[in-house]
mmCIF file as gemmi writes it, N, C-alpha and C atoms, coordinates in Angstrom:
data_model
loop_
_atom_site.group_PDB
_atom_site.id
_atom_site.type_symbol
_atom_site.label_atom_id
_atom_site.label_alt_id
_atom_site.label_comp_id
_atom_site.label_asym_id
_atom_site.label_entity_id
_atom_site.label_seq_id
_atom_site.pdbx_PDB_ins_code
_atom_site.Cartn_x
_atom_site.Cartn_y
_atom_site.Cartn_z
_atom_site.occupancy
_atom_site.B_iso_or_equiv
_atom_site.pdbx_formal_charge
_atom_site.auth_seq_id
_atom_site.auth_asym_id
_atom_site.pdbx_PDB_model_num
ATOM 1 N N . MET Axp A 1 ? 0.867 -1.177 0.084 1 0 ? 1 A 1
ATOM 2 C CA . MET Axp A 1 ? 0.095 0.048 -0.051 1 0 ? 1 A 1
ATOM 3 C C . MET Axp A 1 ? 0.903 1.291 0.089 1 0 ? 1 A 1
ATOM 4 N N . SER Axp A 2 ? 0.366 2.283 -0.679 1 0 ? 2 A 1
ATOM 5 C CA . SER Axp A 2 ? 1.101 3.491 -0.762 1 0 ? 2 A 1
ATOM 6 C C . SER Axp A 2 ? 0.587 4.435 0.274 1 0 ? 2 A 1
ATOM 7 N N . GLU Axp A 3 ? 1.57 5.307 0.773 1 0 ? 3 A 1
ATOM 8 C CA . GLU Axp A 3 ? 1.137 6.306 1.715 1 0 ? 3 A 1
ATOM 9 C C . GLU Axp A 3 ? 1.338 7.62 1.079 1 0 ? 3 A 1
ATOM 10 N N . PHE Axp A 4 ? 0.355 8.469 1.14 1 0 ? 4 A 1
ATOM 11 C CA . PHE Axp A 4 ? 0.268 9.728 0.528 1 0 ? 4 A 1
ATOM 12 C C . PHE Axp A 4 ? 0.187 10.8 1.716 1 0 ? 4 A 1
ATOM 13 N N . THR Axp A 5 ? 1.196 11.615 1.938 1 0 ? 5 A 1
ATOM 14 C CA . THR Axp A 5 ? 1.186 12.586 3.02 1 0 ? 5 A 1
ATOM 15 C C . THR Axp A 5 ? 1.322 13.933 2.274 1 0 ? 5 A 1
ATOM 16 N N . GLN Axp A 6 ? 0.839 15.004 2.971 1 0 ? 6 A 1
ATOM 17 C CA . GLN Axp A 6 ? 0.908 16.338 2.544 1 0 ? 6 A 1
ATOM 18 C C . GLN Axp A 6 ? 1.825 17.019 3.496 1 0 ? 6 A 1
ATOM 19 N N . LYS Axp A 7 ? 2.698 17.957 2.924 1 0 ? 7 A 1
ATOM 20 C CA . LYS Axp A 7 ? 3.451 18.858 3.812 1 0 ? 7 A 1
ATOM 21 C C . LYS Axp A 7 ? 2.52 20.001 4.27 1 0 ? 7 A 1
ATOM 22 N N . GLN Axp A 8 ? 2.443 20.032 5.622 1 0 ? 8 A 1
ATOM 23 C CA . GLN Axp A 8 ? 1.762 21.153 6.248 1 0 ? 8 A 1
ATOM 24 C C . GLN Axp A 8 ? 2.658 22.277 6.668 1 0 ? 8 A 1
ATOM 25 N N . ARG Axp A 9 ? 2.304 23.463 6.388 1 0 ? 9 A 1
ATOM 26 C CA . ARG Axp A 9 ? 3.2 24.433 6.884 1 0 ? 9 A 1
ATOM 27 C C . ARG Axp A 9 ? 2.895 24.675 8.29 1 0 ? 9 A 1
ATOM 28 N N . ALA Axp A 10 ? 3.836 25.391 8.927 1 0 ? 10 A 1
ATOM 29 C CA . ALA Axp A 10 ? 3.664 25.65 10.34 1 0 ? 10 A 1
ATOM 30 C C . ALA Axp A 10 ? 2.609 26.727 10.622 1 0 ? 10 A 1
ATOM 31 N N . LYS Axp A 11 ? 1.961 26.511 11.584 1 0 ? 11 A 1
ATOM 32 C CA . LYS Axp A 11 ? 0.882 27.604 11.95 1 0 ? 11 A 1
ATOM 33 C C . LYS Axp A 11 ? 1.414 28.854 12.284 1 0 ? 11 A 1
ATOM 34 N N . GLY Axp A 12 ? 0.758 29.915 11.853 1 0 ? 12 A 1
ATOM 35 C CA . GLY Axp A 12 ? 1.54 31.245 12.267 1 0 ? 12 A 1
ATOM 36 C C . GLY Axp A 12 ? 2.487 31.718 11.267 1 0 ? 12 A 1
ATOM 37 N N . ARG Axp A 13 ? 2.833 30.966 10.448 1 0 ? 13 A 1
ATOM 38 C CA . ARG Axp A 13 ? 3.899 31.324 9.491 1 0 ? 13 A 1
ATOM 39 C C . ARG Axp A 13 ? 3.258 31.74 8.179 1 0 ? 13 A 1
ATOM 40 N N . PRO Axp A 14 ? 3.527 32.812 7.65 1 0 ? 14 A 1
ATOM 41 C CA . PRO Axp A 14 ? 2.966 33.287 6.407 1 0 ? 14 A 1
ATOM 42 C C . PRO Axp A 14 ? 3.345 32.502 5.043 1 0 ? 14 A 1
ATOM 43 N N . SER Axp A 15 ? 2.465 32.18 4.179 1 0 ? 15 A 1
ATOM 44 C CA . SER Axp A 15 ? 2.894 31.494 3.117 1 0 ? 15 A 1
ATOM 45 C C . SER Axp A 15 ? 3.929 32.18 2.289 1 0 ? 15 A 1
ATOM 46 N N . GLY Axp A 16 ? 4.747 31.47 1.325 1 0 ? 16 A 1
ATOM 47 C CA . GLY Axp A 16 ? 5.8 32.251 0.699 1 0 ? 16 A 1
ATOM 48 C C . GLY Axp A 16 ? 5.272 33.37 -0.353 1 0 ? 16 A 1
ATOM 49 N N . ILE Axp A 17 ? 4.26 32.95 -0.965 1 0 ? 17 A 1
ATOM 50 C CA . ILE Axp A 17 ? 3.705 33.824 -1.997 1 0 ? 17 A 1
ATOM 51 C C . ILE Axp A 17 ? 3.213 35.2 -1.519 1 0 ? 17 A 1
ATOM 52 N N . GLY Axp A 18 ? 2.498 35.039 -0.216 1 0 ? 18 A 1
ATOM 53 C CA . GLY Axp A 18 ? 1.957 36.272 0.368 1 0 ? 18 A 1
ATOM 54 C C . GLY Axp A 18 ? 3.044 37.144 0.802 1 0 ? 18 A 1
ATOM 55 N N . GLU Axp A 19 ? 3.987 36.451 1.513 1 0 ? 19 A 1
ATOM 56 C CA . GLU Axp A 19 ? 5.17 37.235 1.929 1 0 ? 19 A 1
ATOM 57 C C . GLU Axp A 19 ? 5.871 37.96 0.874 1 0 ? 19 A 1
ATOM 58 N N . TYR Axp A 20 ? 6.094 37.192 -0.349 1 0 ? 20 A 1
ATOM 59 C CA . TYR Axp A 20 ? 6.795 37.712 -1.437 1 0 ? 20 A 1
ATOM 60 C C . TYR Axp A 20 ? 6.009 38.948 -2.038 1 0 ? 20 A 1
ATOM 61 N N . ARG Axp A 21 ? 4.719 38.942 -1.97 1 0 ? 21 A 1
ATOM 62 C CA . ARG Axp A 21 ? 3.914 39.968 -2.508 1 0 ? 21 A 1
ATOM 63 C C . ARG Axp A 21 ? 3.985 41.196 -1.639 1 0 ? 21 A 1
ATOM 64 N N . LEU Axp A 22 ? 3.977 40.914 -0.279 1 0 ? 22 A 1
ATOM 65 C CA . LEU Axp A 22 ? 4.167 42.12 0.661 1 0 ? 22 A 1
ATOM 66 C C . LEU Axp A 22 ? 5.348 42.83 0.538 1 0 ? 22 A 1
ATOM 67 N N . TYR Axp A 23 ? 6.475 42.02 0.512 1 0 ? 23 A 1
ATOM 68 C CA . TYR Axp A 23 ? 7.897 42.593 0.227 1 0 ? 23 A 1
ATOM 69 C C . TYR Axp A 23 ? 7.903 43.427 -1.028 1 0 ? 23 A 1
ATOM 70 N N . TYR Axp A 24 ? 7.31 42.818 -2.149 1 0 ? 24 A 1
ATOM 71 C CA . TYR Axp A 24 ? 7.319 43.354 -3.508 1 0 ? 24 A 1
ATOM 72 C C . TYR Axp A 24 ? 6.537 44.703 -3.402 1 0 ? 24 A 1
ATOM 73 N N . GLY Axp A 25 ? 5.441 44.786 -2.729 1 0 ? 25 A 1
ATOM 74 C CA . GLY Axp A 25 ? 4.563 45.917 -2.631 1 0 ? 25 A 1
ATOM 75 C C . GLY Axp A 25 ? 5.277 47.001 -1.875 1 0 ? 25 A 1
ATOM 76 N N . ILE Axp A 26 ? 6.045 46.713 -0.751 1 0 ? 26 A 1
ATOM 77 C CA . ILE Axp A 26 ? 6.78 47.65 -0.022 1 0 ? 26 A 1
ATOM 78 C C . ILE Axp A 26 ? 7.902 48.223 -0.755 1 0 ? 26 A 1
ATOM 79 N N . ILE Axp A 27 ? 8.697 47.268 -1.507 1 0 ? 27 A 1
ATOM 80 C CA . ILE Axp A 27 ? 9.836 47.779 -2.221 1 0 ? 27 A 1
ATOM 81 C C . ILE Axp A 27 ? 9.311 48.578 -3.379 1 0 ? 27 A 1
ATOM 82 N N . PHE Axp A 28 ? 8.142 48.382 -3.972 1 0 ? 28 A 1
ATOM 83 C CA . PHE Axp A 28 ? 7.63 49.067 -5.175 1 0 ? 28 A 1
ATOM 84 C C . PHE Axp A 28 ? 7.336 50.449 -4.769 1 0 ? 28 A 1
ATOM 85 N N . THR Axp A 29 ? 6.631 50.591 -3.572 1 0 ? 29 A 1
ATOM 86 C CA . THR Axp A 29 ? 6.141 51.894 -2.92 1 0 ? 29 A 1
ATOM 87 C C . THR Axp A 29 ? 7.432 52.7 -2.552 1 0 ? 29 A 1
ATOM 88 N N . LEU Axp A 30 ? 8.409 52.071 -2.033 1 0 ? 30 A 1
ATOM 89 C CA . LEU Axp A 30 ? 9.581 52.863 -1.702 1 0 ? 30 A 1
ATOM 90 C C . LEU Axp A 30 ? 10.36 53.258 -2.846 1 0 ? 30 A 1
ATOM 91 N N . ALA Axp A 31 ? 10.385 52.499 -3.865 1 0 ? 31 A 1
ATOM 92 C CA . ALA Axp A 31 ? 11.093 52.834 -5.285 1 0 ? 31 A 1
ATOM 93 C C . ALA Axp A 31 ? 10.479 54.035 -6.038 1 0 ? 31 A 1
ATOM 94 N N . LEU Axp A 32 ? 9.095 54.296 -5.909 1 0 ? 32 A 1
ATOM 95 C CA . LEU Axp A 32 ? 8.436 55.153 -6.674 1 0 ? 32 A 1
ATOM 96 C C . LEU Axp A 32 ? 9.129 56.582 -6.577 1 0 ? 32 A 1
ATOM 97 N N . PRO Axp A 33 ? 9.316 57.106 -5.418 1 0 ? 33 A 1
ATOM 98 C CA . PRO Axp A 33 ? 9.965 58.54 -5.408 1 0 ? 33 A 1
ATOM 99 C C . PRO Axp A 33 ? 11.37 58.548 -5.947 1 0 ? 33 A 1
ATOM 100 N N . PHE Axp A 34 ? 12.074 57.415 -5.642 1 0 ? 34 A 1
ATOM 101 C CA . PHE Axp A 34 ? 13.354 57.552 -6.407 1 0 ? 34 A 1
ATOM 102 C C . PHE Axp A 34 ? 13.368 57.467 -7.807 1 0 ? 34 A 1
ATOM 103 N N . ALA Axp A 35 ? 12.41 56.568 -8.295 1 0 ? 35 A 1
ATOM 104 C CA . ALA Axp A 35 ? 12.226 56.562 -9.767 1 0 ? 35 A 1
ATOM 105 C C . ALA Axp A 35 ? 11.912 57.803 -10.446 1 0 ? 35 A 1
ATOM 106 N N . ALA Axp A 36 ? 10.935 58.463 -9.749 1 0 ? 36 A 1
ATOM 107 C CA . ALA Axp A 36 ? 10.392 59.731 -10.243 1 0 ? 36 A 1
ATOM 108 C C . ALA Axp A 36 ? 11.623 60.792 -10.319 1 0 ? 36 A 1
ATOM 109 N N . TYR Axp A 37 ? 12.44 60.77 -9.291 1 0 ? 37 A 1
ATOM 110 C CA . TYR Axp A 37 ? 13.596 61.707 -9.069 1 0 ? 37 A 1
ATOM 111 C C . TYR Axp A 37 ? 14.538 61.434 -10.378 1 0 ? 37 A 1
ATOM 112 N N . PHE Axp A 38 ? 14.946 60.173 -10.52 1 0 ? 38 A 1
ATOM 113 C CA . PHE Axp A 38 ? 15.777 59.99 -11.612 1 0 ? 38 A 1
ATOM 114 C C . PHE Axp A 38 ? 15.221 60.022 -12.976 1 0 ? 38 A 1
ATOM 115 N N . TRP Axp A 39 ? 14.075 59.681 -13.117 1 0 ? 39 A 1
ATOM 116 C CA . TRP Axp A 39 ? 13.314 59.941 -14.383 1 0 ? 39 A 1
ATOM 117 C C . TRP Axp A 39 ? 13.385 61.449 -14.713 1 0 ? 39 A 1
ATOM 118 N N . PHE Axp A 40 ? 12.98 62.313 -13.892 1 0 ? 40 A 1
ATOM 119 C CA . PHE Axp A 40 ? 13.15 63.668 -14.087 1 0 ? 40 A 1
ATOM 120 C C . PHE Axp A 40 ? 14.337 64.237 -14.408 1 0 ? 40 A 1
ATOM 121 N N . ARG Axp A 41 ? 15.412 63.745 -13.557 1 0 ? 41 A 1
ATOM 122 C CA . ARG Axp A 41 ? 16.832 64.171 -13.717 1 0 ? 41 A 1
ATOM 123 C C . ARG Axp A 41 ? 17.222 63.802 -15.186 1 0 ? 41 A 1
ATOM 124 N N . ASP Axp A 42 ? 16.813 62.572 -15.762 1 0 ? 42 A 1
ATOM 125 C CA . ASP Axp A 42 ? 17.334 62.108 -17.104 1 0 ? 42 A 1
ATOM 126 C C . ASP Axp A 42 ? 16.764 63.088 -17.975 1 0 ? 42 A 1
ATOM 127 N N . LEU Axp A 43 ? 15.479 63.345 -17.8 1 0 ? 43 A 1
ATOM 128 C CA . LEU Axp A 43 ? 14.818 64.245 -18.699 1 0 ? 43 A 1
ATOM 129 C C . LEU Axp A 43 ? 15.577 65.602 -18.914 1 0 ? 43 A 1
ATOM 130 N N . LEU Axp A 44 ? 15.814 66.068 -17.606 1 0 ? 44 A 1
ATOM 131 C CA . LEU Axp A 44 ? 16.589 67.512 -17.686 1 0 ? 44 A 1
ATOM 132 C C . LEU Axp A 44 ? 17.89 67.34 -18.458 1 0 ? 44 A 1
ATOM 133 N N . ARG Axp A 45 ? 18.61 66.233 -18.219 1 0 ? 45 A 1
ATOM 134 C CA . ARG Axp A 45 ? 19.872 66.032 -18.777 1 0 ? 45 A 1
ATOM 135 C C . ARG Axp A 45 ? 19.755 65.795 -20.416 1 0 ? 45 A 1
ATOM 136 N N . GLY Axp A 46 ? 18.561 65.612 -20.923 1 0 ? 46 A 1
ATOM 137 C CA . GLY Axp A 46 ? 18.244 65.33 -22.356 1 0 ? 46 A 1
ATOM 138 C C . GLY Axp A 46 ? 18.242 63.994 -22.808 1 0 ? 46 A 1
ATOM 139 N N . ASP Axp A 47 ? 18.134 63.012 -21.793 1 0 ? 47 A 1
ATOM 140 C CA . ASP Axp A 47 ? 18.115 61.604 -22.197 1 0 ? 47 A 1
ATOM 141 C C . ASP Axp A 47 ? 16.454 61.294 -22.268 1 0 ? 47 A 1
ATOM 142 N N . PHE Axp A 48 ? 16.157 61.364 -23.616 1 0 ? 48 A 1
ATOM 143 C CA . PHE Axp A 48 ? 14.601 61.154 -23.712 1 0 ? 48 A 1
ATOM 144 C C . PHE Axp A 48 ? 14.33 59.682 -23.817 1 0 ? 48 A 1
ATOM 145 N N . ALA Axp A 49 ? 15.302 58.77 -23.651 1 0 ? 49 A 1
ATOM 146 C CA . ALA Axp A 49 ? 15.072 57.267 -23.634 1 0 ? 49 A 1
ATOM 147 C C . ALA Axp A 49 ? 14.186 57.1 -22.442 1 0 ? 49 A 1
ATOM 148 N N . ALA Axp A 50 ? 14.416 57.979 -21.242 1 0 ? 50 A 1
ATOM 149 C CA . ALA Axp A 50 ? 13.711 57.767 -20.119 1 0 ? 50 A 1
ATOM 150 C C . ALA Axp A 50 ? 12.09 57.89 -20.129 1 0 ? 50 A 1
ATOM 151 N N . LEU Axp A 51 ? 11.7 58.491 -21.213 1 0 ? 51 A 1
ATOM 152 C CA . LEU Axp A 51 ? 10.157 58.487 -21.601 1 0 ? 51 A 1
ATOM 153 C C . LEU Axp A 51 ? 9.683 57.221 -21.849 1 0 ? 51 A 1
ATOM 154 N N . HIS Axp A 52 ? 10.414 56.338 -22.52 1 0 ? 52 A 1
ATOM 155 C CA . HIS Axp A 52 ? 9.942 55.039 -22.898 1 0 ? 52 A 1
ATOM 156 C C . HIS Axp A 52 ? 9.784 54.259 -21.577 1 0 ? 52 A 1
ATOM 157 N N . HIS Axp A 53 ? 10.458 54.208 -20.639 1 0 ? 53 A 1
ATOM 158 C CA . HIS Axp A 53 ? 10.411 53.371 -19.361 1 0 ? 53 A 1
ATOM 159 C C . HIS Axp A 53 ? 9.381 53.892 -18.547 1 0 ? 53 A 1
ATOM 160 N N . GLY Axp A 54 ? 9.46 55.187 -18.181 1 0 ? 54 A 1
ATOM 161 C CA . GLY Axp A 54 ? 8.37 55.904 -17.461 1 0 ? 54 A 1
ATOM 162 C C . GLY Axp A 54 ? 8.88 55.674 -15.872 1 0 ? 54 A 1
ATOM 163 N N . ILE Axp A 55 ? 8.115 56.266 -15.017 1 0 ? 55 A 1
ATOM 164 C CA . ILE Axp A 55 ? 8.282 56.256 -13.631 1 0 ? 55 A 1
ATOM 165 C C . ILE Axp A 55 ? 7.947 54.798 -13.01 1 0 ? 55 A 1
ATOM 166 N N . VAL Axp A 56 ? 6.82 54.425 -13.441 1 0 ? 56 A 1
ATOM 167 C CA . VAL Axp A 56 ? 6.223 53.165 -12.8 1 0 ? 56 A 1
ATOM 168 C C . VAL Axp A 56 ? 7.119 51.968 -13.346 1 0 ? 56 A 1
ATOM 169 N N . GLY Axp A 57 ? 7.425 52.211 -14.621 1 0 ? 57 A 1
ATOM 170 C CA . GLY Axp A 57 ? 8.228 51.071 -15.21 1 0 ? 57 A 1
ATOM 171 C C . GLY Axp A 57 ? 9.652 50.955 -14.498 1 0 ? 57 A 1
ATOM 172 N N . ARG Axp A 58 ? 10.197 52.075 -14.15 1 0 ? 58 A 1
ATOM 173 C CA . ARG Axp A 58 ? 11.479 52.069 -13.404 1 0 ? 58 A 1
ATOM 174 C C . ARG Axp A 58 ? 11.268 51.534 -12.021 1 0 ? 58 A 1
ATOM 175 N N . ALA Axp A 59 ? 10.175 51.705 -11.293 1 0 ? 59 A 1
ATOM 176 C CA . ALA Axp A 59 ? 9.966 51.23 -10.034 1 0 ? 59 A 1
ATOM 177 C C . ALA Axp A 59 ? 9.762 49.826 -10.033 1 0 ? 59 A 1
ATOM 178 N N . LEU Axp A 60 ? 8.992 49.261 -10.932 1 0 ? 60 A 1
ATOM 179 C CA . LEU Axp A 60 ? 8.677 47.78 -11.155 1 0 ? 60 A 1
ATOM 180 C C . LEU Axp A 60 ? 9.937 47.136 -11.386 1 0 ? 60 A 1
ATOM 181 N N . SER Axp A 61 ? 10.953 47.591 -12.288 1 0 ? 61 A 1
ATOM 182 C CA . SER Axp A 61 ? 12.113 47.029 -12.612 1 0 ? 61 A 1
ATOM 183 C C . SER Axp A 61 ? 12.996 46.976 -11.281 1 0 ? 61 A 1
ATOM 184 N N . GLU Axp A 62 ? 12.977 47.895 -10.57 1 0 ? 62 A 1
ATOM 185 C CA . GLU Axp A 62 ? 13.806 47.993 -9.289 1 0 ? 62 A 1
ATOM 186 C C . GLU Axp A 62 ? 13.121 46.715 -8.284 1 0 ? 62 A 1
ATOM 187 N N . ALA Axp A 63 ? 11.883 46.727 -8.249 1 0 ? 63 A 1
ATOM 188 C CA . ALA Axp A 63 ? 11.203 45.766 -7.344 1 0 ? 63 A 1
ATOM 189 C C . ALA Axp A 63 ? 11.488 44.478 -7.859 1 0 ? 63 A 1
ATOM 190 N N . ASN Axp A 64 ? 11.375 44.198 -9.183 1 0 ? 64 A 1
ATOM 191 C CA . ASN Axp A 64 ? 11.776 42.916 -9.769 1 0 ? 64 A 1
ATOM 192 C C . ASN Axp A 64 ? 13.196 42.384 -9.498 1 0 ? 64 A 1
ATOM 193 N N . VAL Axp A 65 ? 14.088 43.332 -9.411 1 0 ? 65 A 1
ATOM 194 C CA . VAL Axp A 65 ? 15.44 43.007 -9.097 1 0 ? 65 A 1
ATOM 195 C C . VAL Axp A 65 ? 15.619 42.718 -7.653 1 0 ? 65 A 1
ATOM 196 N N . THR Axp A 66 ? 15.113 43.663 -6.81 1 0 ? 66 A 1
ATOM 197 C CA . THR Axp A 66 ? 15.44 43.613 -5.449 1 0 ? 66 A 1
ATOM 198 C C . THR Axp A 66 ? 14.738 42.534 -4.671 1 0 ? 66 A 1
ATOM 199 N N . THR Axp A 67 ? 13.533 42.414 -4.964 1 0 ? 67 A 1
ATOM 200 C CA . THR Axp A 67 ? 12.817 41.394 -4.263 1 0 ? 67 A 1
ATOM 201 C C . THR Axp A 67 ? 13.302 39.994 -4.202 1 0 ? 67 A 1
ATOM 202 N N . PRO Axp A 68 ? 13.639 39.212 -5.34 1 0 ? 68 A 1
ATOM 203 C CA . PRO Axp A 68 ? 14.134 38.079 -5.436 1 0 ? 68 A 1
ATOM 204 C C . PRO Axp A 68 ? 15.556 37.979 -4.77 1 0 ? 68 A 1
ATOM 205 N N . LYS Axp A 69 ? 16.377 39.035 -4.674 1 0 ? 69 A 1
ATOM 206 C CA . LYS Axp A 69 ? 17.531 38.987 -3.939 1 0 ? 69 A 1
ATOM 207 C C . LYS Axp A 69 ? 17.385 38.774 -2.322 1 0 ? 69 A 1
ATOM 208 N N . ILE Axp A 70 ? 16.295 39.472 -1.93 1 0 ? 70 A 1
ATOM 209 C CA . ILE Axp A 70 ? 15.955 39.338 -0.536 1 0 ? 70 A 1
ATOM 210 C C . ILE Axp A 70 ? 15.676 37.947 -0.286 1 0 ? 70 A 1
ATOM 211 N N . PHE Axp A 71 ? 14.793 37.215 -1.03 1 0 ? 71 A 1
ATOM 212 C CA . PHE Axp A 71 ? 14.301 35.921 -0.705 1 0 ? 71 A 1
ATOM 213 C C . PHE Axp A 71 ? 15.421 34.724 -0.992 1 0 ? 71 A 1
ATOM 214 N N . SER Axp A 72 ? 16.345 35.204 -2.013 1 0 ? 72 A 1
ATOM 215 C CA . SER Axp A 72 ? 17.475 34.188 -2.157 1 0 ? 72 A 1
ATOM 216 C C . SER Axp A 72 ? 18.425 34.192 -0.826 1 0 ? 72 A 1
ATOM 217 N N . ALA Axp A 73 ? 18.462 35.334 -0.119 1 0 ? 73 A 1
ATOM 218 C CA . ALA Axp A 73 ? 19.253 35.255 1.033 1 0 ? 73 A 1
ATOM 219 C C . ALA Axp A 73 ? 18.742 34.47 2.269 1 0 ? 73 A 1
ATOM 220 N N . PHE Axp A 74 ? 17.559 34.122 2.201 1 0 ? 74 A 1
ATOM 221 C CA . PHE Axp A 74 ? 16.915 33.466 3.295 1 0 ? 74 A 1
ATOM 222 C C . PHE Axp A 74 ? 17.331 31.965 3.129 1 0 ? 74 A 1
């Protein structure tokens, strides 16, 4: 006979995806003002490629890079 067991996560411990989304949201929110500053600075310097990415795109890019680094450290 085969035994089928399921891994149960410890009580009180947040699931991995929920914790990831929480950190992602926090990092995205913190990255928005910095992205706006650097976007505006690039426009003043004449780098019009910054228009292509936009403020939200820059913040999303930073969150996409930073959040996995945090979780790989655990």
